[in-house]
C-alpha positions in Angstrom: 0.0 0.0 0.0 1.3 3.5 -0.9 2.1 5.9 1.8 0.6 8.7 -0.3 -1.3 11.3 1.8 -4.8 11.4 0.4 -6.5 13.1 3.3 -7.0 16.4 1.5 -7.3 15.1 -2.0 -10.9 15.4 -3.3 -10.1 13.1 -6.3 -12.3 10.1 -5.6 -9.9 7.7 -7.2 -7.1 9.0 -4.9 -9.3 8.7 -1.9 -10.2 5.1 -2.8 -6.7 3.9 -3.9 -4.7 5.9 -1.4 -2.0 6.6 -4.0 -0.8 9.3 -6.4 -2.4 9.3 -9.8 1.0 8.8 -11.3 1.0 5.4 -9.6 -2.3 4.3 -10.9 -2.2 0.8 -12.6 -4.7 -1.1 -14.8 -5.6 -3.3 -11.8 -6.2 -0.2 -9.7 -8.7 1.1 -12.2 -10.4 -2.3 -12.5 -10.7 -2.6 -8.7 -12.2 0.9 -8.5 -14.7 0.0 -11.3 -15.8 -3.2 -9.5 -16.2 -1.6 -6.1 -17.9 1.6 -7.4 -20.1 -0.3 -9.8 -18.9 1.6 -12.8 -21.1 1.0 -15.8 -19.3 3.0 -18.5 -15.7 4.0 -19.4 -15.2 7.0 -21.6 -12.0 7.5 -23.6 -11.2 11.3 -23.9 -8.7 12.9 -26.3 -8.0 16.2 -27.9 -8.2 16.6 -31.7 -6.9 19.4 -34.0 -9.8 21.7 -33.0 -8.6 21.7 -29.4 -11.9 20.2 -28.1 -12.3 17.1 -26.0 -13.5 14.1 -28.0 -15.3 11.0 -26.6 -15.4 7.3 -27.2 -18.0 5.5 -24.9 -17.8 1.9 -23.7 -20.5 0.0 -21.8 -18.8 -2.4 -19.4 -20.4 -5.8 -19.8 -17.7 -7.9 -18.2 -14.4 -7.8 -16.3 -12.7 -9.3 -19.4 -14.0 -6.5 -21.6 -12.8 -3.9 -19.1 -9.4 -5.5 -19.0 -9.2 -5.5 -22.8 -10.0 -1.9 -23.4 -7.6 -0.8 -20.6 -4.9 -3.1 -21.9 -5.1 -2.3 -25.6 -7.1 0.9 -26.1 -9.2 1.2 -29.2 -9.0 2.1 -32.9 -10.1 5.6 -34.0 -10.3 7.3 -37.5 -7.4 9.7 -37.4 -8.4 11.5 -40.6 -11.5 12.9 -38.9 -9.4 14.1 -36.0 -6.4 15.6 -37.7 -6.2 17.2 -41.2 -2.7 15.9 -41.8 -3.8 12.3 -41.7 -4.9 10.8 -45.0 -8.2 8.9 -45.1 -6.6 6.1 -47.0 -4.4 5.1 -44.1 -6.1 6.8 -41.1 -6.4 4.2 -38.3 -4.9 5.2 -35.0 -4.9 3.7 -31.6 -6.2 5.6 -28.6 -4.4 4.3 -25.6 -5.5 5.2 -22.1 -3.2 7.1 -19.7 -4.1 5.6 -16.3 -2.9 8.6 -14.3 -5.6 10.8 -15.9 -8.6 8.7 -14.8 -11.5 10.5 -13.0 -15.1 9.8 -12.1 -17.3 11.6 -14.7 -19.2 14.3 -12.8 -22.1 14.6 -15.3 -22.9 11.0 -16.4 -26.4 9.7 -15.6 -24.7 6.3 -14.6 -21.4 5.8 -12.8 -18.7 6.3 -15.5 -14.9 6.5 -15.5 -13.2 8.9 -17.9 -9.6 8.6 -19.1 -7.4 10.8 -21.3 -5.7 8.9 -24.1 -2.5 9.1 -26.2 -2.4 8.4 -29.9 -0.3 5.6 -31.5 0.2 4.6 -35.1 -0.6 1.3 -36.8 3.0 0.3 -36.0 2.4 0.9 -32.3 4.6 4.0 -32.2 3.6 7.4 -30.7 2.0 9.6 -33.3 4.7 12.2 -34.0 2.3 15.0 -34.8 0.1 14.4 -31.7 0.3 17.7 -29.8 0.4 15.8 -26.5 3.4 13.7 -27.7 5.2 16.9 -28.9 4.7 18.4 -25.4 6.0 15.3 -23.8 9.1 15.3 -26.1 9.8 18.9 -25.3 9.5 18.3 -21.6 11.9 15.3 -21.7 14.4 17.3 -23.7 14.3 20.1 -21.2 14.8 17.8 -18.2 17.6 15.9 -20.0 19.5 19.2 -20.5 18.8 20.9 -17.1 18.1 18.1 -14.7 15.1 20.0 -13.6 11.4 19.7 -14.4 9.5 22.6 -16.0 6.3 23.2 -14.2 3.4 25.3 -15.4 0.1 26.6 -14.3 -2.6 28.0 -16.5 -4.9 31.0 -16.0 -8.1 30.4 -17.9 -10.3 33.4 -18.5 -13.8 33.2 -19.9 -17.0 35.1 -20.3 -20.5 34.0 -19.1 -23.3 35.7 -20.9 -27.1 35.5 -20.7 -30.2 37.7 -20.9 -30.0 40.6 -18.5 -32.1 40.2 -15.4 -32.2 41.2 -11.8 -31.2 44.4 -10.0 -27.4 43.8 -9.5 -25.0 44.4 -12.3 -21.4 45.7 -12.1 -20.2 49.0 -13.6 -18.7 48.7 -17.0 -15.2 47.0 -16.8 -15.3 47.0 -13.0 -15.9 43.3 -12.3 -12.5 42.4 -10.8 -13.0 40.2 -7.7 -16.7 41.1 -7.4 -18.8 39.1 -5.0 -22.4 37.9 -5.3 -24.9 39.4 -6.0 -22.8 41.7 -8.2 -21.0 38.6 -9.6 -24.1 37.0 -11.0 -22.4 33.8 -12.3 -20.2 33.1 -9.3 -22.1 29.9 -8.6 -21.1 28.4 -12.0 -17.4 29.2 -11.4 -17.5 27.7 -7.9 -19.2 24.6 -9.1 -16.6 24.2 -11.8 -13.8 24.6 -9.2 -15.3 21.7 -7.1 -15.8 19.4 -10.1 -12.3 20.0 -11.3 -10.8 19.3 -7.9 -12.7 16.1 -7.6 -11.5 15.2 -11.2 -7.9 15.5 -10.2 -7.0 19.0 -11.1 -4.8 21.1 -8.7 -6.8 24.3 -8.3 -5.3 27.5 -6.9 -8.4 29.8 -7.0 -11.2 31.3 -9.0 -12.5 34.9 -9.2 -14.5 37.3 -11.3 -12.4 39.3 -13.8 -12.4 42.9 -15.1 -14.8 42.3 -18.0 -18.4 43.0 -17.4 -20.8 45.0 -19.6 -24.3 45.0 -21.0 -24.9 45.0 -24.8 -28.6 45.2 -25.8 -30.5 42.7 -23.6 -27.4 40.6 -22.9 -25.2 40.8 -19.8 -21.6 39.7 -20.1 -19.5 38.7 -17.1 -15.8 37.6 -17.1 -14.3 35.0 -14.8 -11.0 33.3 -14.2 -9.8 29.9 -12.9 -6.2 29.5 -12.0 -4.4 26.2 -11.3 -1.4 25.3 -9.2 2.0 24.4 -10.7 2.1 21.0 -12.3 4.2 19.1 -14.9 3.5 20.7 -18.3 1.6 17.7 -19.6 -0.7 17.8 -16.6 -1.0 21.6 -16.9 -2.3 21.1 -20.4 -4.8 18.4 -19.5 -6.2 20.6 -16.7 -7.0 23.4 -19.1 -8.7 21.0 -21.6 -10.8 19.5 -18.8 -11.7 22.9 -17.4 -13.0 24.1 -20.8 -15.2 21.0 -21.1 -16.5 21.2 -17.5 -17.4 24.9 -17.9 -19.2 24.4 -21.2 -21.1 21.5 -19.7 -22.2 23.7 -16.8 -23.2 26.5 -19.2 -25.3 24.0 -21.1 -27.0 22.8 -17.9 -27.8 26.3 -16.7 -28.8 27.7 -20.1 -26.1 30.3 -20.4 -23.3 30.8 -22.9 -19.7 30.4 -21.9 -16.9 31.5 -24.3 -13.1 31.4 -24.2 -12.9 33.7 -27.3 -10.0 36.2 -27.2 -12.4 39.1 -27.9 -16.1 39.4 -27.2 -16.5 43.1 -27.9 -14.2 45.9 -29.1 -13.2 48.2 -26.2 -14.0 45.6 -23.5 -11.5 43.3 -21.8 -10.5 40.3 -23.8 -9.8 36.8 -22.4 -6.3 35.5 -22.3 -4.8 32.2 -21.3 -1.7 33.0 -19.3 0.9 30.5 -18.3 3.2 30.8 -15.2 6.4 28.7 -15.3 9.0 27.6 -12.8 11.7 24.9 -12.8 12.0 22.4 -9.9 15.3 20.5 -9.3 15.9 18.4 -6.2 13.0 20.1 -4.4 14.2 23.7 -5.2 12.8 26.4 -7.4 15.5 27.2 -9.9 13.9 30.5 -11.0 15.0 32.2 -7.8 18.4 32.8 -6.1 18.7 34.5 -2.7 15.2 35.8 -3.0 15.8 37.3 -6.5 15.0 36.2 -10.0 17.8 33.9 -11.0 20.1 34.2 -14.1 18.7 30.7 -15.0 15.2 32.3 -15.2 16.4 35.3 -17.1 18.0 33.2 -19.7 14.8 31.2 -20.1 12.9 34.5 -20.5 15.4 35.7 -23.1 14.7 32.5 -25.2 11.0 32.9 -25.0 11.1 36.6 -26.0 13.5 35.9 -28.9 10.7 33.8 -30.5 7.7 35.6 -29.0 6.4 36.6 -32.5 6.5 33.0 -33.7 4.9 31.6 -30.5 1.7 33.4 -31.4 1.2 30.8 -34.2 0.3 28.3 -31.5 -1.2 30.6 -28.8 -3.2 33.1 -30.9 -4.7 31.2 -33.7 -7.7 33.1 -35.0 -8.2 36.6 -36.4 -10.0 37.9 -33.3 -6.8 37.0 -31.3 -5.3 40.2 -32.7 -8.2 42.4 -31.7 -7.2 41.6 -28.1 -3.5 42.4 -28.5 -4.0 46.1 -28.7 -2.6 49.0 -26.5 -4.2 49.9 -23.2 -6.2 46.7 -22.8 -4.0 45.0 -20.2 -2.6 42.8 -23.0 0.9 42.8 -24.4 1.8 44.4 -27.7 5.6 45.0 -27.3 8.1 42.2 -26.9 9.6 42.9 -23.5 9.4 41.7 -19.9 9.2 43.3 -16.5 8.1 43.0 -12.8 4.4 43.3 -11.9 3.6 44.8 -15.3 0.6 43.5 -17.2 1.5 45.1 -20.5 4.6 43.0 -21.2 5.0 39.6 -22.8 6.5 38.1 -19.7 5.6 39.4 -16.2 7.5 38.5 -13.0 4.8 38.6 -10.3 5.2 39.1 -6.5 6.4 35.9 -4.8 5.7 36.4 -1.0 9.2 37.6 -0.1 8.9 38.4 3.7 5.6 36.5 4.0 6.4 35.5 7.6 6.7 39.2 8.6 3.4 40.1 6.9 1.4 37.2 8.5 2.7 38.0 12.0 2.0 41.7 11.5 -1.6 41.0 10.5 -2.0 38.4 13.3 0.1 39.4 16.3 -1.5 36.6 18.3 0.1 33.9 16.1 2.9 32.2 18.1 3.2 28.8 16.3 5.9 28.2 13.7 4.8 29.0 10.1 4.9 26.4 7.4 8.1 26.5 5.4 7.8 26.0 1.7 9.9 26.5 -1.4 9.8 29.8 -3.2 6.6 30.5 -5.2 8.4 32.6 -7.7 7.2 32.2 -11.3 7.3 34.1 -14.5 4.2 34.6 -16.5 3.7 34.4 -20.3 0.7 36.7 -21.0 0.2 36.5 -24.8 -1.9 33.3 -25.4 -5.7 33.3 -25.5 -8.5 30.8 -25.5 -7.9 29.9 -29.2 -4.5 28.4 -28.3 -3.5 24.9 -29.1 -2.7 24.3 -25.4 -0.3 21.5 -25.9 1.7 23.2 -28.7 1.7 26.5 -26.9 3.3 24.9 -23.8 5.6 22.8 -26.0 6.7 26.1 -27.8 7.4 27.7 -24.4 9.4 24.7 -23.2 11.5 24.7 -26.5 12.1 28.4 -26.6 13.0 28.5 -22.8 15.5 25.7 -23.4 17.0 27.6 -26.3 17.4 30.6 -24.0 19.5 28.5 -21.7 21.7 27.5 -24.6 22.1 31.0 -26.1 25.5 32.5 -25.4 24.4 36.1 -24.8 20.9 35.4 -23.3 21.5 37.5 -20.2 22.5 40.6 -22.3 19.5 40.0 -24.5 17.2 39.8 -21.4 18.7 43.1 -20.1 18.0 44.8 -23.4 14.4 43.7 -23.4 13.7 44.7 -19.7 10.9 47.2 -19.3 10.6 49.0 -15.9 7.3 50.0 -14.5 7.4 53.6 -15.9 8.1 52.8 -19.5 4.5 52.6 -20.6 3.7 56.1 -19.3 4.0 59.2 -21.4 7.5 60.6 -21.9 9.1 57.2 -22.4 8.3 56.7 -26.1 11.9 56.4 -27.2 12.7 53.3 -25.3 9.3 51.8 -26.0 9.9 52.3 -29.7 13.0 50.1 -29.4 11.0 47.0 -28.6 9.7 44.9 -31.5 5.9 44.4 -31.8 3.9 41.2 -31.6 2.2 40.2 -34.9 -0.9 42.1 -35.8 -2.7 39.3 -37.6 -2.7 35.5 -38.2 -0.9 36.3 -41.5 2.0 38.1 -39.7 2.1 35.2 -37.1 2.5 32.7 -40.0 5.4 34.8 -41.4 7.1 34.8 -38.0 6.7 31.1 -37.6 8.1 30.5 -41.1 11.2 32.6 -40.3 11.9 30.9 -37.0 10.6 27.4 -37.7 14.1 25.9 -37.0 13.7 26.9 -33.3 10.8 24.5 -33.0 12.0 21.8 -35.4 15.4 21.5 -33.6 15.9 18.0 -32.2 12.8 16.9 -34.1 10.4 18.2 -31.4 7.9 19.8 -33.8 7.5 17.8 -37.1 8.1 19.7 -40.3 4.6 18.8 -41.6 2.9 20.2 -38.5 4.7 23.5 -38.9 3.7 23.7 -42.6 0.1 22.9 -41.6 0.0 25.7 -39.0 1.5 28.3 -41.4 -1.1 27.3 -44.1 -4.0 27.5 -41.7 -3.0 30.9 -40.4 -2.5 32.2 -43.9 -5.9 30.9 -45.0 -7.6 33.6 -42.9 -6.1 36.2 -45.2 -6.4 38.7 -42.4 -3.4 40.9 -43.1 -4.1 44.5 -42.0 -7.5 43.3 -40.7 -7.6 45.8 -37.8 -7.2 48.7 -40.2 -9.9 47.2 -42.6 -12.4 46.8 -39.7 -11.8 50.1 -38.0 -15.2 51.6 -37.3 -17.1 48.8 -39.0 -18.9 47.4 -35.9 -21.3 45.2 -37.8 -18.4 43.4 -39.5 -16.5 43.1 -36.2 -19.5 41.6 -34.5 -19.9 39.1 -37.4 -16.2 38.1 -37.0 -16.6 37.7 -33.2 -19.6 35.5 -33.6 -17.7 33.3 -36.1 -15.0 32.5 -33.4 -17.2 32.8 -30.3 -16.7 29.1 -29.4 -13.2 28.6 -30.6 -11.0 25.9 -29.0 
């Protein structure tokens, strides 16, 4: 029996098996199914459109359960990925035991499991975004000896017919409470479901965006996770999107992760915080300060920030969000506590013991010691992102920064202090390059820097070609200029991508 501490773990499989999900075996899952009278097993996987797909199994015998958990099942890859030809399209979907969770919405007891894709030869599908992320992670660990951890911030809008007396002032929704946060109950239910499904949740809150347009009330929220291995960080975001949409469907409201809902209102980003753990220590900090190790990683990400948008900002409305004065980055730079930069270094509880004792002078017991919480935050991506490829791109470019000979000098050159975005500092601001202004420019950036991602065969050449072609197919060069003042056309474009990803 594992000594894993399950006392505060709401995941029902962890409670039952008393072990970490990474230790789950086939026999563990069979035992759980037998004891909990599981009637269905659902295979889950992410296709090219970024949405969770489903293959359902009714469990009619122990032998059948053993078979599907041992071998997986065939799926038609040509209907999941555009790069797979229908003449030779069979793939295997193979369950990842560590991802198993009890389905929170099923009418009968059901176990859901994420899957990986394998080819007809039994080899991992090279173009599977999940496999690419895994390769990037292993490459990073092999070079540094550390594990890159990430946590996602998922922003979204809930909107429904306006009703009731309590609505927030326009763009003043940050951390509002009920009744002024009308849809808090949906966010909180999602938090509980995700925790029971195995996600590591940090918190949830309402966000800045709130406004009324016609008879519809729009309210923005955010769910943030705790640091996890990058593959798990991606799975948590995918699962959260599914859970939120299911809840929206149940309650008769719309939920959207679209990068832009309305011009002039806060857009929805998908930020990723990163840190590196090695032998129990956070390598992004040294003596309470951001380490050179972290600065070099930041330099690598900034050096390819324009190309990274090809994976993190994949639809034309992505570039309606990346505009000045909307708490979204436009210039390629980094800084401390600054929400207008590509990479922000947030507060990290330096001196926390002093603060907690000052606030609570009656506290005499020793405070819990923990490793540094310092992270750095990539703020460009949005809800249209291919989550696996965005994280893989961040891993690859961060690793490149560690290998660059002049990365520290490059990081210093791209540092933006807190005053730079105020009037009177235009000269230095003008020295920073701009993020792409359209999918077309993003494709051009990826084409120029594709070798960064193809190095060590992490990103397959065909996948890069496919992303460039898809981005160019929108033909949106100079789109912002063409749409300026044309609200009807903007609204039509927003509606087209309202349920992206």
